[in-house]
C-alpha positions as CSV (number, residue, x, y, z in Angstrom):
1,M,1.4,-98.7,-104.0
2,A,-0.6,-99.9,-107.0
3,I,-2.3,-97.1,-108.9
4,N,-5.6,-99.0,-108.6
5,N,-5.5,-98.3,-104.9
6,I,-5.1,-94.6,-105.4
7,G,-6.9,-92.5,-102.9
8,T,-7.5,-88.8,-102.5
9,D,-4.4,-88.5,-100.3
10,T,-2.1,-90.6,-102.5
11,V,0.9,-88.5,-103.4
12,L,2.0,-88.7,-107.0
13,Q,5.2,-87.6,-108.8
14,R,6.8,-88.3,-112.1
15,K,10.1,-90.1,-112.2
16,A,13.0,-87.7,-112.4
17,D,15.2,-89.6,-114.9
18,L,12.9,-89.2,-118.0
19,L,13.7,-87.1,-121.0
20,F,11.0,-85.0,-122.5
21,N,10.5,-82.0,-124.7
22,E,7.5,-79.8,-125.6
23,I,6.6,-79.6,-129.3
24,D,3.6,-77.4,-130.3
25,G,2.2,-77.4,-126.8
26,E,2.4,-81.2,-126.4
27,L,5.1,-83.3,-124.7
28,V,7.1,-86.0,-126.3
29,M,8.9,-88.2,-123.7
30,L,11.6,-90.9,-123.9
31,S,11.9,-93.6,-121.3
32,L,15.4,-95.1,-121.6
33,E,14.3,-97.8,-119.1
34,N,11.4,-98.9,-121.5
35,N,13.2,-97.8,-124.6
36,E,10.0,-96.2,-125.8
37,Y,8.7,-92.7,-126.9
38,Y,5.4,-91.4,-125.6
39,G,3.4,-88.5,-127.0
40,M,1.0,-86.6,-124.7
41,D,-1.9,-84.4,-125.7
42,E,-2.5,-81.0,-124.0
43,V,-4.2,-82.3,-120.9
44,A,-1.8,-85.2,-120.4
45,S,1.1,-82.7,-120.9
46,R,-0.4,-80.5,-118.2
47,I,-0.8,-83.4,-115.8
48,W,2.9,-84.4,-116.5
49,T,4.0,-80.8,-115.8
50,I,2.0,-80.8,-112.5
51,L,3.6,-84.1,-111.5
52,E,7.1,-82.5,-111.5
53,K,6.6,-81.9,-107.7
54,P,4.8,-84.3,-105.4
55,I,1.1,-83.7,-105.3
56,S,-1.9,-85.6,-103.8
57,F,-4.5,-87.0,-106.2
58,K,-7.1,-84.7,-104.6
59,E,-4.9,-81.6,-105.3
60,L,-4.3,-82.8,-108.8
61,I,-8.0,-83.2,-109.5
62,N,-8.8,-79.8,-108.0
63,K,-6.1,-78.1,-110.1
64,L,-7.4,-79.7,-113.3
65,L,-11.0,-78.8,-112.4
66,E,-9.9,-75.1,-112.0
67,E,-8.1,-75.1,-115.4
68,Y,-10.4,-77.1,-117.6
69,E,-14.2,-77.2,-118.2
70,V,-14.9,-80.8,-117.2
71,H,-17.2,-82.5,-114.8
72,E,-15.5,-83.9,-111.7
73,P,-16.5,-87.6,-112.3
74,Q,-15.2,-87.4,-115.9
75,C,-12.0,-85.7,-114.7
76,I,-11.4,-88.4,-112.0
77,E,-12.0,-91.2,-114.5
78,N,-9.8,-89.8,-117.2
79,T,-7.0,-88.9,-114.8
80,L,-7.0,-92.3,-113.2
81,S,-6.9,-94.0,-116.6
82,F,-3.9,-91.8,-117.6
83,L,-2.1,-92.3,-114.2
84,N,-2.7,-96.1,-114.5
85,T,-1.0,-96.0,-117.9
86,L,1.9,-94.1,-116.5
87,S,2.2,-96.5,-113.5
88,K,2.2,-99.6,-115.8
89,K,5.0,-98.0,-117.7
90,K,6.9,-97.1,-114.5
91,L,6.9,-93.4,-115.3
92,I,5.5,-92.2,-112.0
93,I,5.9,-93.0,-108.3
94,T,3.2,-93.0,-105.7
95,E,3.3,-92.8,-101.9
């Protein structure tokens, strides 16, 4: 499923074969498939952590709204943008 078609019930999960490590509260990840390193800020790192287990987009947004002081429309927009990047790099799977 393309990330552009993500709905509230779309289930997301990070790919299991990626190497990553936490450095000063932020994640650095290596994709052997892409042969690239990725750095993630605090919120992106939190989303990545949450995506360890399958979660619906709606549940992900609700969790982020509980943990961060952000308005829902902004949370949805920023999260979709981040997930779109992850999808383009083939770092997550969607159902």
